[in-house]
N, C-alpha and C positions, 0 to 999 in steps of 0.2 A: 526503745528499739531493741529487737532481739537479733542475735547474730547466728541463731540456730534456726535456719528456715525448716519448716516441717517438710516431710517427704512429698507432699502434695505441691508445694510451690516450685515453680520452675527454677532450676539452678543450673549454672554452667560449670563444667569441670575441665581442667587443663588436659592436654595430650599426656602429660605426665602422669596424672591421676588416672587416665583411662588405662594407660599401660599397666599401671599397678593393680587396677580393678579387674583387668581381663587377663593378665599375665601374657599378653601378645606384644610383639615388638611395635615400635612405631611403623617400621616398613610393612608388617603384616596388616596393621590396622589401615594404613594407607592404601594397600592393595584391596582389602576388603571394601573399602569405601568407593574406590574406582569401580569395582565390580557390582556395586550396589548391595553388597552382603553386610553392610555395617551402617549405622546411623550416620547421616550427614553432619559434618562439621559446621559450626556457626563461625563466620569470619569475624575476627575482633580487631584486626589490623592488617598491615601489609604482610606480615609473616607470622601471624599469631592466630590460632584457631581454638576453640572449645567445643565441648559437646554438651547436649542437654542430659543432665544426670539420669532423669527417669528413662530417657531412651536407651541409654547404656544399660541401665538395671533390666529394662525389658528385654534387651538383646541377650544378656546373660541368662536371664529366666528362660528364654526361648532355647538356647543351647542346652540348658540343663533338661528341659522337657523333651527335647529331641533325643538325648541321651537315654532318658527313662524309656521313651517310646521304642527306641531301637533296642534296648535291653529286653523289653517285653516280647518283642517279636523274635528276638534270638532264643529266648526262653521257650516260646512256643514251638520253634522249629527243633529244639533239642528234645522236647517231651514226646 
């Protein structure tokens, strides 16, 4: 049995890990979730949630791509 799942395998990460991965506060993550701007949580119990790691990584990649696209537009406007 391996304890290192490949990145293709579904894995859940805690809110604490998501805070570290995104540099967002718990409050901001919850606001984004309510607004539909962040991946949905997976309920684990009465007061515990987790997130699908690949969905968080995809959200981060989308933020980076949006920044790059925005930077390209700004550079064209300056030129």
